[in-house]
C-alpha positions in Angstrom: 6.2 -1.2 31.2 5.0 1.5 28.5 5.6 1.9 25.1 6.3 4.9 23.1 3.8 5.7 20.1 5.4 4.8 16.9 3.5 7.6 15.0 2.4 11.0 16.5 0.2 13.3 14.4 1.6 11.8 11.3 5.4 12.0 12.0 7.6 9.3 12.8 8.8 9.3 16.4 12.6 9.9 16.3 13.6 6.8 18.2 12.3 4.8 15.2 14.3 6.6 12.5 18.0 4.7 12.5 18.3 3.5 8.9 18.3 6.0 5.5 16.2 4.5 2.7 18.3 4.8 -0.9 16.6 6.5 -3.9 16.2 2.6 -5.6 14.5 1.3 -2.4 12.2 4.6 -2.4 11.4 3.7 -5.9 10.6 0.2 -5.1 8.5 1.0 -1.8 6.4 3.4 -4.0 6.0 1.0 -6.6 5.0 -1.8 -4.3 2.6 0.5 -2.2 0.9 1.6 -5.7 0.2 -2.1 -6.4 -1.4 -2.3 -2.9 -3.5 0.6 -3.2 -4.5 -0.3 -6.9 -6.0 -3.8 -5.7 -9.8 -3.8 -6.3 -12.5 -6.3 -5.4 -12.8 -9.1 -8.5 -15.9 -8.1 -9.9 -16.1 -4.4 -9.1 -13.9 -1.3 -9.0 -14.0 -0.7 -5.2 -10.4 -0.5 -4.1 -9.4 -2.9 -0.9 -7.3 -0.5 0.7 -9.3 2.5 0.6 -10.9 1.5 4.1 -7.6 1.4 6.0 -6.7 4.7 4.8 -8.2 7.0 7.2 -7.4 6.5 10.9 -10.3 5.9 13.0 -11.6 8.7 15.7 -9.4 8.8 18.5 -12.2 9.6 20.9 -14.4 6.4 19.4 -11.7 4.1 19.4 -8.9 5.0 22.0 -7.7 1.5 22.0 -6.5 1.3 18.3 -4.1 4.3 19.3 -2.6 2.0 22.2 -1.3 -0.3 19.4 1.4 0.5 17.2 0.6 1.7 14.0 0.9 -1.0 11.0 4.3 -1.0 9.1 2.8 0.1 6.1 2.1 3.3 7.6 5.7 4.0 8.9 7.2 3.3 5.4 4.8 5.4 3.7 5.5 8.4 6.0 9.2 8.0 5.7 8.6 8.0 1.9 5.9 10.9 1.6 7.2 12.8 4.7 10.8 12.7 4.8 12.8 14.9 7.3 
């Protein structure tokens, strides 16, 4: 059995978009995302999430795209790229 990708070219697959997110939920999710993004190493200013913000090269790492994207990507897409 093959599975369809959750995300294609930065857009959510229509089959995964089933529940609307309220304004209050959107604000809470944005706040959580900011906390995650602002975390730094204890003795420096390097952001811990920075290395995870860019997707890997599709040709160099094809197996990465065979796995479903992390939930944080799906949540961020629904917030920042609503339909």
